[in-house]
N, C-alpha and C positions, 0 to 999 in steps of 0.2 A: 245752581250755585248762587248764593247771595253774599257778596262781599260787603264789608262795613264801609259805608260811604266816606266817612272822614279819613279812613285809611287809604282808600282809593285816591282821595284828594291829595294826600300826603305822599303818594307813590313817587312823583317826580323828585322830590327832595330826598326820599329814601334811596332812590336809584342813584342819585348824584353822590350820596354818602357811600353807597356800596362801591361805586366806581372809583371813588377816592381811595378807599381801602384797597381795592384791587391794584391801583397804581403804586401803592406804597406797602408792599407785602413785607411781613416780618416773620422770621423763623421762630421756632419754639423757644420760649423764655426770653425772647428779645422784643416782645410785642409792646414796647413802651409807647410808641406813637398811637398804635391801635387802641390800647387801653385808655390813653388820654382822650381820643375821639369818643369812645364809648362813655367814659365817665362824664365828660363835658355835656354830651347829649342828655344823659339821664338826669344830671343835676339841673339842666335847663328846664326839664319837664317836672321838677319837684320830686324826683325819685331819690330816696336815701341811698347814698353810694358808699361802698366799702371796697378798698383796694388792697393789693398785696397778697391775696390768697393765691397760693401756687405761684409766687413771685410777681407775675404780671396779671393775674386774674382780677376780674371785677364782678362784684355782686351788687345788684340793685334791689332794694327792698321797698315794696309798696304796700301800705296797709290801708284798709278802709272798713268802717263798721266796727262791730264788736265780736265777731266770730273768732275763736282761737284757731280755726282751721288754716292750713297753709299748703302751698304747692310750689314746686320748683320747675322752672323752664330753662333749658340749657342750650347755648350756642357756643361753638368753638370758633377761635378767630386767628389761628396761626396759619402760616403759609408753608410752602414746600421749597426745597433747594433745587429748583428747576429753572432753566432759562426760558422765558416765554418766547414763543414764535409768533404770537398775534401782533398786529401792527396798528390796531385801532387806538384812538387817543387815550383810552384808560388802561392801556397795556402797562405792565410793570416797568417802572423806571429804574429798577435795580437788577442788573444781570445776575443770574444765579438764584433769584428769589421770585416766586410766583404763587398766586392764589389759584392753584390748579386742582383744588378739591372743593371749591365753593364755600369755604368758611367765611369769606367776605359776605356772601349772600345769606348764610345762616345768621350772621350778626345783624344784617340789615332787617331781616324778617323779625327777629326778636326785638330789635329797637323799635320797629314800627308798632309792635304790640304794646311795648312799654309806654310809648308816647300816647297811644289811644287810651290805655287803661288809666294812665296818670291824669288825663284830661277829663275822662268821663266817669271813672270810679264806679263802674257797673258791677261791683262784686262786694262780697262781705267776707273779709278774712285777710290773709297775707299772701302776696305773690313774690317769690324770689327769682330774679332774673340772673342766671348764672352764665357769665361770659368767661369761657375757659381757655387758657393758653395750652400750647404744647400737646395737642392731640396727636400730631404726626410724629410719633415715636418717643415723645418726651414724658408720657404718662402724666399730663397736666391734671387730669381728674384725680388721680391718686395724690398729687401734690396739694391740691385744694382740700381734699379730705384730711390729709395730715396736718394742714394748717387750721383745722377746726371748722370746716364748712358746715357740717350738719349740727355741730354743737352750738355754733354762733347763730346759725340760721335754720332752726328746726323746720323740716319739711315732711309732710306725710308721705309724699310721693314726688318723683322727679321724672320729667319727660324730655326727650330729645328727638331731633329729626335731622335727616341728611338728604340732600338732593341726590337724585338718581338718574343719570343719563340713560336714555333708552326707554324709560317709563314716560308716557305722554304727560306733558305739562297739564296740571289740573287733576292728576290722579295720584293716589296714594297706595302704599303697599306695607303690610305689617304681618306679624305672626306672633303667637305666644310661644314661649320656650326659647331654645337656642336659636339665635339669629345670625350673629357674627361669631367666627371661631376665635379661639385663643391663638396667639402667635408666639412662637418660641424659636430660638436660634441655636445652632450647634456649630462647633469648631473642632476639627480633628486634625492633629498633626501626626503623620505617620513617619517614623524615623527608621531609615534603613542604613545601608552602607554604600556610599557612592563610589564610582570608579569609571574606568574607560568603557564606553559603550560597546567597543569591540571585544571586551573581556567580561561579559556579564557574570561568568562563573565566580568571579572574585568579589561580586557585589551582593547586596540585598536590595533589590530594586523596589522602591516604594510605589512606583506607578502601577504595575499590575496588582499589587496588594490593595491599593486604593480602589482599583476597578472591582476587585472581589468584594470589598467592603460595601461599595455602592450597590452592587448586585444583591448582596445579603440584605440590605435595608428594604429591598422591594418585597421581601417575604414577610415583613412584620405585619403589615396591614392585611395581607392576603392569607396568612397562616397563623398569626398570633392574636390579632384583634377579632372581636365578634363581628360577623359579616354585616350587621346592621349599624355598627359604630363607624361614623365617617371621620376620616383623617387624611392628611397629606404629609408626605415626607419628600421634600425636594432638595437634592444636592444641587446648589446653584453656582458654586465656585470650586475650581480645582487648580491649584498652582504647584508646579514642579519644574525644576530645571531652568537652565539659562542658555544652553547651546545644544547642537545636534549630536555631538559625540561624547557627551558626558552623562552617565547615569547619576541622578541627583541623590543627595543624602535624604532629602525630605520631600514629602508631598502633603499639601494642606488642603483639606476639604471644608466647605462651609455650606450652610443652607438653612432652611426653615422647616418647622413642623407646625401643622395646624390641626386643631381638633376642637370638638364641642364639649368635651368633658375632661375633668382633671384625671380620673382614673385611666383614660386612654393615653393622655400625655405621660403619665407615670409609666405605663406599660411601654410606650414607644421609647422613652429615654432609657429605661432599663435594658431593653432589647438592643437598642443601638449601641449602647456602651459595651454590652457583652459581645456582640458581633464584631465591633471594631477591635476590641482588645484581643479577643481570641483568634480572630483572623490574622492579625499582625503577629501574634505569638506563633501561630502555625507556620509562618514564613520567616521566622527569626527576626522580626522587626519589633519595635516598640510603638506605643500609641499614647498620645495625650488627648484625652476626650473631655470637652466641656459642653455644657448644655445650659442655656440661659432662658429662664421663664420670662415671657413678655406679658402682654395684656391677657387677662383671662377671657373666657368666652362671654359674649353678651347674651344674657338670658332674660327675656322679657317675662314679667309676672302676668299670670293668667287674668286676674281681675282687672288690672290696669290696662292690659291690652284690649280686653273686651270693652272697657270704658272708652278708650281711644278710638276703637273701631266705630263705636256709636256716634261719637262727636264728628268724626270724619264723614260718616255716612250721612248725617244730618246736613253737613256742609256741602258735599259734592254729589251725593247720591250713591246708592248701593253699587251701581255699575262701575263706579270710578274708585272703589276701594277693593284692593286685591290682596290675596294671600301671598306673602313673600316667600320665595324659595331661599333657604339659608345660604349664606356665602362663606367661603373660607377666608375672606378678608377679615380684618380685626378692627376693633373700635374701643377706645378707652372709656366710653360711657359705661362699659362693663363694670368699672370700679364703683360708679354711683349705684348701679343696680345690685351690687353685692351689699350695699349699706341701706338702701331704701327701695321700696317697691316702685315700679315704674314701667315705662315702655319706650323703646327706641324704634322709630318708624321712618319710612321713606316718602319723599315728595318728588314727583316726576320732574325732571329737568328737560325733557324732550330729546329730540334727535340732533340738535345743534343748529337748526335753521334760524334760531334767534340771533346768531352771531352776525356782527357787521361783515360786510363783504371783504374787508381787509384783515380777516382772521388768518391764522396759520393754516398750513396745508393739511394738518392732521385732523383726526376725528375729535369730536367734542366729548371726550371720555375723561373720567377722573384720573388725575396724575399724568395727563397728557399736556405737552407744551402748547397745544392749540385749544385747550379747554377755555370756556367762559361760562359763568353762572347766567341763568336765564332770568332777567329782571322782571319778566312777567309774573314770576312766582312771588315777588315781594308782597303785593297786597293780599294774595291768597294765603301766604305763609303767616303774615301778621294777623289776618283774620282768624286763621286756624288757631294760633296761640291764644288769642283773646277768648275765643269760644271754648277752648279746652280749659283754660283757667277758670272762666266763669262757671262752666258746667261742673268742674271738680269741686269748687267751693260751695256751689249751690247744692249739689248732691250730698256732699258730706255734712253740710249744715242741717239738711233735712233729716239725714240719718241720725245725727247727733241729737236733734230735738226729739225724734221718735224714741230714742233710747232713754 
């Protein structure tokens, strides 16, 4: 592994910046201080700055030479509504808000790359640094696209990375094709007829009906979907009743559906609706069924994934670049990949041994109140972005000249 020396020299300052962001987390579409920090840093290095895409998003544009080629690099920078349990000096100063997913680290790595590229200009073409808000449920990627991201800043391809606890620091993981699943939510209200719990014959009890509906859902993936299509149906909430001797009028179910393809989501929604409505009708109850589509599946493009694998292999060696097993987690980088070719990949965050001794008692896992980003990744991640941008522009420039 050969890190870029000026980036290594800048690592203490980038670490301080990362920890400042960690101490001042902001939730989706509220990232005003964060976007100020990012914009101020970019301007200080001579990077052209554009603000307001996706409300609080920031795009830095850096041009050099004469090539018309371009590439986009993305980092997300919103936090989560979690109260941090760590007690080290850079822990969140705002109860109920925490950088529990490492977006502060993603931002620091991309800023490190922007700083180096602005100072050394070792490329020919245009690099767009996309600092995205509202990844955690707010669809900030879609909001930036709707505000004209790709029209205002043409990009041949776009790349993104996420830290991954459990994968050793200094290692990477990626795959072509479906990588993260789509996420979808459902809400079902079963309406029966309440009454005295000692006189159930006078009622239409929605609770056993709800249990039948939940059981019915379990047959969708095992008996309706193709055995090789992966999906998840999880009923995660059930609310009914207020006291022990009253059969309630209503029972409300909610949960999530995950899948890697739209046809499977279509099938699941249709079958869930049919099972819920007809089961309720069979027991003389009624049903209100709603299904909300969330982030689409994150599907990496084959050529761009092969390119990324080559850059990472050159950086850390073949033994440190792994094939990623798809996850049912969701990621709104998927919206970018629907518009432009690209690749979304993982950088190892380690097992948590990097945390100061006064961290929380929990594991260093994403969305855990004891999580913290591994600052050792900052020089590696910044070097990674520099090498990827340089290689993309150089490769495409050569292909353009050959054509």
